[in-house]
N, C-alpha and C positions, 0 to 999 in steps of 0.2 A: 185771519190771514189776509194779506193784501190781494187785491184783485189783479189778475194777470193782464198784461198789455195785450191789445188786440191788433193784429196786423192784416194787411191785405196781401194777396199773392203778388201784386205789383211791387209792393215795398220789399218783399223778400227777394224778388227777381234780381234786384240790383245789389244784393249782399252776397256776392259770390267770389270773394277774393281771399287770399291767405290772411289778410289783415281783418277780414270781416266775413267769416264763413257761417252762414245761417241757412237752415233748410226746414222743411215741413215733414213731419211724420204723423200720420193719422190726425190731421187738422191741428196739430200742436206745433209750435215753433221752437226750434232749438238753435242756440248759438254755440258752435263747437270750435270757435277760434282757438281757445286755450287748450283744446284737446287734440289738435291736429298732429302734433309731434308724438303724442302718447297712444294714438289709435293703433291697435295691433295690425291692421291691414295697411297701414301707411297713410300719410296725409292726402295722397292723390285720390284715394277712394272717397274721402269726404269732400274734397274740392270738386270732384266730378258731379256731385249732386248739390253743391252749394247753390243757393238761389232757386232751388226747385223743390218739388214734392218728392221726397225720397222714400215714401211709404213702401212701395213695391220692392225697391232695392233692399231696404232694411229687412223686409219679410223674406225675400229670396235667399238672403245669406243665412238665415236661421240663427239669429243671435241668442245667446244664453240668457237665462233669467238674471244673472249678474250684470250683463251688459244692459239689460232693460232697466234694472235698478239704477245703474250708473247714469243713464241718460236723463233721469229726473233732475240731476244736478245742473244740466245744461238747458233745461226748459226755461224759456223767457216769456212765453205767451202762447196765444192761440190765434187762429184765423177769425176774422169777422164772420158773422153768420152767413153773409152773402157769398163768401168764398169757400165755405166748407163743402166737402163732398161726402156723400154717404159712404160710410166705412164698410168694406167688404169683409165679411167673416169667412175665413177659410175653414172648410169642414171637409175632412177626408172620409169618404164612405168606404170602410174596410169591407163591408159585405159586397158592395158592387165590385170592388177591386178583386176580391176572391172569386166572384162569379166569372168575371172576364178572364182571369188567369187559370181557372180550373179547366177550361176547354182544352188547353194544350198542356195540361199538367203532367201527363205521362212522358212526353218528349222533353219537357223542360225540367223534370225532376230527376232525382238520383236513380229512379227505377230504370229508365231507358239505358244508361250505360251499363248497369248491372246485367240486365237481360241480354244486351248486345255482347257483353263479355262472356256470359254463359253460352250463348249461341256460338260464338267464335271458338270457345274451348271444345264444345262438342264437335263442331265441324273439323277442327284441327286434329282431334283424336280420331275421328272417323277416316280422314284422308291420310294421315301419317302414322297411325297407330297400329 
């Protein structure tokens, strides 16, 4: 397999037009110029991050595994070692999330409206029955 071309962030910075749309995702360089019109979110989305590091934007959207496979086709290289940044692994801690949300679980769950409905039914029956 041939070695990938290595780019600096400065080189990528100038490639931000509809004729040359290149960006960085996770220290890898992608040329999406030919994909602009086919992108489901529209070409504006890609042009807004052209010439920049789009890693966070890409992750925030939550692309499918099919999209991640498709992007391999547009990979043209990687950043030089000096310009690489440490990749942040996103890990969601469900246990911590459940602990935080269990404090208000009665009011935020289905139980509160049911108890409130029963209480109102008893009160209505007592007052008007």
